[in-house]
C-alpha positions as CSV (number, residue, x, y, z in Angstrom):
1,M,39.3,-22.1,47.8
2,A,39.7,-18.5,46.9
3,G,38.7,-16.0,44.3
4,L,41.2,-14.0,42.4
5,T,41.4,-10.4,41.1
6,L,43.7,-8.8,38.6
7,R,43.8,-5.0,38.5
8,D,45.6,-3.3,35.6
9,V,48.2,-6.0,35.5
10,R,51.1,-5.3,33.2
11,K,54.4,-7.0,32.2
12,T,57.2,-5.4,30.3
13,Y,60.3,-7.1,28.9
14,G,62.9,-4.4,28.0
15,G,60.8,-1.9,26.1
16,A,58.1,-4.4,25.0
17,E,54.8,-4.6,26.9
18,V,53.6,-8.2,26.6
19,I,50.7,-7.9,29.1
20,R,48.8,-4.7,28.6
21,G,46.6,-3.7,31.5
22,V,44.6,-6.9,32.3
23,D,41.5,-6.4,34.6
24,L,39.9,-9.7,35.6
25,E,37.7,-11.2,38.4
26,I,37.7,-14.9,38.9
27,A,35.1,-16.2,41.3
28,E,35.8,-18.8,44.1
29,G,35.3,-22.3,42.6
30,E,35.3,-21.1,39.0
31,F,37.0,-23.0,36.2
32,T,38.5,-20.2,34.0
33,V,40.4,-20.8,30.8
34,F,43.0,-18.4,29.3
35,V,43.0,-19.0,25.5
36,G,44.7,-17.4,22.6
37,P,47.3,-18.0,19.9
38,S,51.0,-18.6,20.7
39,G,52.7,-15.5,22.0
40,C,49.5,-13.8,23.2
41,G,50.7,-13.7,26.8
42,K,48.4,-16.3,28.4
43,S,51.3,-18.4,30.0
44,T,53.1,-15.2,31.1
45,L,49.9,-14.1,32.9
46,L,49.5,-17.5,34.6
47,R,53.1,-17.4,35.8
48,M,52.6,-13.9,37.2
49,I,49.6,-15.2,39.2
50,A,51.8,-18.1,40.4
51,G,54.6,-15.7,41.5
52,L,57.1,-17.2,39.0
53,E,57.2,-13.9,37.0
54,E,57.3,-10.4,38.6
55,I,54.6,-8.0,37.5
56,S,55.7,-4.7,36.1
57,D,52.6,-2.8,37.3
58,G,49.1,-3.4,38.8
59,E,47.9,-5.7,41.5
60,I,47.1,-9.4,41.9
61,E,44.8,-10.4,44.8
62,I,44.2,-14.0,45.9
63,G,41.5,-14.6,48.6
64,G,41.3,-10.9,49.4
65,E,45.1,-10.5,49.9
66,V,47.4,-8.6,47.5
67,V,50.2,-11.0,46.7
68,N,52.5,-8.8,44.5
69,D,55.3,-9.2,47.0
70,V,54.4,-12.7,48.3
71,E,56.7,-15.6,47.4
72,A,55.3,-18.2,45.1
73,R,55.3,-20.9,47.8
74,D,53.3,-18.7,50.1
75,R,50.5,-17.7,47.6
76,G,48.3,-20.7,48.2
77,V,48.5,-21.8,44.6
78,A,49.7,-25.1,43.0
79,M,50.8,-25.3,39.3
80,V,50.7,-28.2,36.9
81,F,53.2,-27.8,34.0
82,Q,53.1,-29.0,30.4
83,S,56.4,-31.0,31.1
84,Y,55.0,-32.8,34.2
85,A,58.2,-31.9,36.1
86,L,58.5,-35.3,37.8
87,Y,61.6,-36.7,39.5
88,P,62.6,-39.9,37.7
89,H,64.3,-41.5,40.7
90,M,61.2,-41.1,42.9
91,T,58.2,-43.3,43.1
92,V,54.7,-41.9,42.3
93,A,54.0,-41.6,46.0
94,E,57.3,-39.7,46.6
95,N,56.7,-37.4,43.7
96,M,53.2,-36.6,44.9
97,G,54.3,-35.9,48.4
98,F,57.5,-34.0,47.6
99,G,56.0,-30.5,48.1
100,L,54.7,-31.5,51.5
101,R,58.1,-33.0,52.3
102,L,59.8,-29.6,51.5
103,A,57.3,-27.9,53.7
104,K,58.3,-30.3,56.5
105,V,54.9,-31.8,56.9
106,P,55.1,-34.9,59.1
107,K,55.4,-38.2,57.3
108,P,52.0,-39.7,58.5
109,E,50.2,-36.5,57.2
110,R,52.1,-36.7,53.9
111,A,51.1,-40.3,53.5
112,K,47.5,-39.6,54.2
113,A,47.4,-36.7,51.7
114,V,49.1,-38.8,49.0
115,E,46.6,-41.7,49.6
116,E,43.6,-39.3,49.3
117,A,44.9,-37.7,46.1
118,A,45.6,-41.1,44.6
119,R,42.0,-42.1,45.5
120,I,40.6,-39.1,43.8
121,L,42.6,-39.8,40.7
122,Q,42.0,-43.5,40.8
123,M,45.7,-44.3,40.8
124,E,46.3,-46.2,44.1
125,H,47.8,-49.1,42.2
126,L,50.5,-46.9,40.7
127,L,52.0,-45.4,43.9
128,D,55.1,-47.7,44.0
129,R,56.0,-47.2,40.3
130,R,58.5,-44.7,38.9
131,P,57.7,-42.2,36.1
132,A,59.5,-44.2,33.4
133,Q,57.0,-47.0,34.0
134,L,54.0,-44.8,33.4
135,S,52.1,-43.6,30.3
136,G,51.9,-39.9,29.4
137,G,48.4,-39.7,30.9
138,Q,49.5,-41.4,34.1
139,R,52.4,-39.0,34.5
140,Q,50.1,-36.1,34.1
141,R,47.8,-37.5,36.8
142,V,50.8,-37.7,39.1
143,A,51.6,-34.0,38.4
144,I,48.0,-33.2,39.2
145,G,48.1,-35.4,42.3
146,R,51.1,-33.5,43.5
147,A,49.1,-30.3,43.3
148,I,46.1,-31.8,45.1
149,T,48.2,-32.9,48.1
150,R,49.1,-29.3,48.7
151,Q,45.4,-28.4,49.1
152,P,45.9,-25.0,47.4
153,E,43.5,-22.1,47.2
154,V,43.9,-22.0,43.4
155,F,45.0,-24.6,40.9
156,L,47.0,-23.4,37.9
157,F,47.4,-25.5,34.7
158,D,49.8,-24.5,32.0
159,E,48.9,-26.4,28.8
160,P,48.9,-29.7,30.7
161,L,47.6,-31.9,27.9
162,S,49.6,-30.6,24.9
163,N,52.1,-33.5,25.1
164,L,49.3,-36.2,24.8
165,D,47.8,-37.7,21.7
166,A,44.2,-36.7,20.7
167,A,42.4,-39.7,22.2
168,L,44.2,-39.3,25.6
169,R,43.6,-35.5,25.6
170,M,39.9,-36.2,25.4
171,D,40.1,-38.7,28.3
172,M,42.1,-36.3,30.4
173,R,39.7,-33.4,29.7
174,M,36.9,-35.6,31.1
175,E,39.0,-36.4,34.1
176,L,39.9,-32.7,34.7
177,A,36.2,-31.7,34.5
178,A,35.3,-34.5,37.0
179,L,38.1,-33.3,39.3
180,H,36.8,-29.8,39.3
181,R,33.3,-31.0,40.2
182,D,34.7,-33.2,43.0
183,L,37.1,-30.6,44.5
184,K,34.9,-27.5,43.8
185,A,38.2,-25.7,43.5
186,T,39.2,-22.5,41.8
187,M,41.1,-23.5,38.6
188,I,42.8,-21.4,36.0
189,Y,43.8,-23.3,32.8
190,V,46.0,-22.1,29.9
191,T,45.6,-23.6,26.4
192,H,46.0,-22.6,22.8
193,D,43.3,-25.3,22.0
194,Q,39.9,-23.6,21.9
195,V,38.2,-27.0,21.9
196,E,39.7,-27.6,25.4
197,A,38.5,-24.1,26.4
198,M,35.0,-24.7,25.2
199,T,34.6,-28.1,26.9
200,L,36.2,-27.3,30.3
201,A,35.5,-23.7,31.1
202,D,32.9,-21.9,33.2
203,R,34.3,-18.8,31.6
204,I,36.9,-18.2,28.9
205,V,39.3,-15.3,28.7
206,V,40.4,-14.7,25.1
207,L,43.8,-13.0,24.9
208,D,45.6,-11.5,21.9
209,K,48.9,-9.5,22.1
210,G,48.6,-9.2,25.8
211,V,45.1,-7.7,25.7
212,V,41.9,-9.3,26.9
213,Q,39.6,-9.4,23.9
214,Q,36.5,-10.9,25.6
215,V,35.5,-12.7,28.7
216,G,32.4,-14.9,28.9
217,S,30.9,-18.4,29.0
218,P,31.8,-20.7,26.1
219,L,28.4,-20.2,24.4
220,D,28.5,-16.4,25.0
221,L,31.8,-16.3,23.0
222,Y,30.5,-18.7,20.3
223,D,27.1,-16.9,19.9
224,R,28.2,-13.3,20.5
225,P,31.8,-12.7,19.6
226,V,32.7,-9.0,20.2
227,N,35.1,-8.7,17.3
228,V,36.6,-10.4,14.3
229,F,39.5,-11.9,16.3
230,V,37.2,-13.7,18.8
231,A,34.9,-14.8,16.0
232,G,37.7,-16.4,14.1
233,F,39.3,-18.0,17.1
234,I,36.4,-19.6,18.9
235,G,34.6,-22.5,17.1
236,S,35.7,-25.5,15.2
237,P,35.8,-25.5,12.2
238,R,36.5,-21.8,12.5
239,M,34.1,-19.1,11.4
240,N,34.1,-18.0,7.8
241,L,34.9,-14.3,7.4
242,I,33.9,-12.6,4.1
243,E,34.6,-9.0,3.2
244,V,31.7,-7.1,1.6
245,R,30.6,-3.6,0.6
246,V,27.3,-1.9,1.5
247,D,25.5,-1.3,-1.8
248,R,22.3,0.2,-0.4
249,A,21.0,1.0,3.0
250,D,17.7,2.3,4.4
251,A,15.5,1.9,7.5
252,A,14.6,-1.7,6.6
253,G,18.3,-2.8,6.5
254,A,21.1,-3.0,4.0
255,V,22.1,-4.8,0.8
256,V,25.7,-6.0,0.6
257,S,27.8,-7.7,-2.0
258,G,31.5,-8.5,-2.7
259,A,34.0,-10.4,-4.8
260,D,33.1,-13.6,-2.8
261,L,29.4,-12.9,-2.2
262,A,26.5,-12.3,-4.6
263,E,24.1,-9.5,-3.6
264,R,22.4,-10.2,-0.3
265,A,19.8,-8.2,1.7
266,I,20.4,-8.1,5.5
267,P,17.2,-7.0,7.3
268,G,17.6,-4.7,10.4
269,L,21.3,-3.8,9.7
270,R,21.9,-0.1,10.3
271,V,24.9,1.0,8.3
272,E,25.9,3.5,5.7
273,A,26.1,2.9,2.0
274,G,29.7,2.5,0.8
275,E,31.0,1.0,4.1
276,T,33.2,-2.1,4.1
277,L,32.0,-4.8,6.4
278,T,33.0,-8.3,7.3
279,L,30.4,-11.1,7.4
280,G,30.9,-14.0,9.8
281,I,29.2,-17.3,9.0
282,R,29.7,-20.5,11.1
283,P,30.4,-23.6,8.9
284,H,27.5,-25.4,10.5
285,A,25.2,-22.5,9.5
286,L,25.8,-23.1,5.8
287,R,23.8,-25.4,3.6
288,A,24.1,-26.6,0.0
289,V,21.4,-25.3,-2.3
290,P,20.8,-25.1,-6.1
291,D,21.2,-21.3,-6.1
292,G,22.7,-19.2,-3.3
293,P,24.9,-16.1,-2.6
294,L,28.1,-18.2,-2.1
295,R,29.2,-19.7,-5.4
296,G,32.5,-21.4,-6.0
297,T,34.4,-24.6,-6.7
298,V,34.8,-27.5,-4.2
299,D,38.5,-28.0,-3.4
300,L,38.2,-30.0,-0.2
301,I,36.0,-32.8,1.0
302,E,36.4,-34.5,4.4
303,R,33.8,-37.3,4.9
304,L,33.5,-37.9,8.6
305,G,30.4,-40.1,8.6
306,H,28.0,-38.0,10.6
307,E,28.9,-34.9,8.5
308,T,30.8,-33.8,5.4
309,V,33.3,-30.9,5.8
310,A,33.6,-29.1,2.4
311,G,35.9,-26.3,1.3
312,L,34.6,-24.0,-1.4
313,R,36.9,-21.7,-3.3
314,L,35.1,-18.5,-4.1
315,P,35.6,-16.2,-7.2
316,G,37.5,-13.5,-5.1
317,G,39.9,-16.1,-3.8
318,A,38.6,-16.7,-0.3
319,Q,37.8,-20.2,0.9
320,V,34.7,-21.0,3.0
321,T,34.3,-24.1,5.0
322,A,30.9,-25.8,5.3
323,A,29.9,-28.5,7.7
324,L,27.1,-30.3,5.8
325,G,25.2,-33.6,6.1
326,G,27.2,-36.8,6.0
327,R,25.7,-37.9,2.6
328,T,26.0,-34.5,0.8
329,P,26.9,-35.4,-2.8
330,L,29.7,-32.8,-3.5
331,K,32.8,-33.7,-5.5
332,I,36.2,-32.0,-5.7
333,G,36.5,-29.8,-8.7
334,E,32.8,-29.3,-9.3
335,P,30.8,-26.1,-8.8
336,A,28.6,-25.7,-5.7
337,T,26.5,-23.0,-4.1
338,L,25.8,-22.3,-0.4
339,D,23.3,-20.3,1.5
340,F,22.7,-19.3,5.2
341,D,19.9,-17.9,7.3
342,D,20.0,-14.3,8.4
343,E,19.7,-15.4,12.0
344,E,23.0,-17.2,11.8
345,L,24.9,-14.2,10.4
346,H,27.5,-12.1,12.3
347,V,28.4,-8.6,11.0
348,F,31.6,-6.7,11.9
349,G,32.3,-3.1,11.1
350,P,35.4,-1.5,9.5
351,D,37.1,-1.5,12.9
352,G,36.5,-5.2,13.3
353,E,34.0,-4.7,16.1
354,A,30.7,-6.6,16.1
355,I,27.6,-4.8,14.9
356,R,24.5,-5.8,16.9
357,F,21.5,-5.7,14.6
358,R,19.2,-8.2,16.3
359,D,18.6,-9.6,19.8
C-alpha cells in the first residue's frame, strides 16, 4: 500500500485547461472517490495518476516517489476500466494472470496469485470459463481480479459499475466495500453517481470544471457543503435551492422572502438588508403542514412505500422536492404547503459560498 500526493497538478489540451491546479493528499489505505458531472475532469485526473495521460504541470507522488516521468507499468498502480477490457479468447484464469505473464512472472507464481484473487472474489468455479460465458458482474470481478494479482500499491477504478443494472450495481458496491476492508488497500474510484460515492468513500473529492470544490467525508459534504454546487450535487433526492432577498436584518438575524418563499425569519443569520441569498433545504427536511412558507401545487407524486416523494410547483416557477411519510395524502393538481426547521436550513451568499450562521 502507498499514499498519494498531488501538488498543483494541471492538464491542458491545446489552449484549454481541463485540470486546474489540483492539490490533494490521499492516505495509505484510504478509499477516495472522485465525483462530479460529466466533463468535470475526474477520469482525466485518474488517468494522469495511472500514467496514461501526461500532466502539463505539477507533481504526482506515489509512496513518497515523484512519478511524473515513470512509465505506467512501473508506478505500482492497477486500473479497472468501465469496459472490463477482457480478452475474449482467454479463460478467466488467463485474463486474471495476463499482467503477470507480461511481467514474465513464473507460471507457478502466476497460478498461485490467480487462485488467491479468485478466492478473495469467490469465483474459483469460474476460472475455466471465457468472458462470453459470464454475466456483467462476473466480468467486472474478473477485471478486479486481474488488478489484485498484480499486488499494486494503489487500485484505480474508472466508473467500473456504470455498465451494470441498478440491482447488480448495489451488489457490486457491497463487494467493493468488502474488498477494501479485506485488502486494506489504497483505492481511488471515479464515478458520476453520488450514491456510489456516499456509500463507498472514506473521503469524497468533488470536482467541477477541473477544480476541486470540496474534500471530506460523505457526511461532511452532506451536512456542510461549502457552496451551491456541492449542495446541489451531493444528496439524493438533490437539495432544493431557492433564491430569496433579505427584507430586514439586525443583531438577532434576518427576515427573507422571495417569489417562491413566504416571509421567513432566520435567527442568527448575519447579512445585510437587500442582499440576494440562496436557501438550501434537503427534501427529507421538509414536512407537509396546514400553513407554511412554501406554498404551491403538487405536480409529482412517487409512492415508494416507506416514503412519498412529492414535487411542488411554487408561484415563482421553481419546483421543490419533498421526501415525506409513505402515507402522506397529497394528490397531483392540489395545493399543498411545506415547512422546515431552521436547524435544517443551508444559506449561500451571492457568490454561491456557504454562510455559516450556526455550529
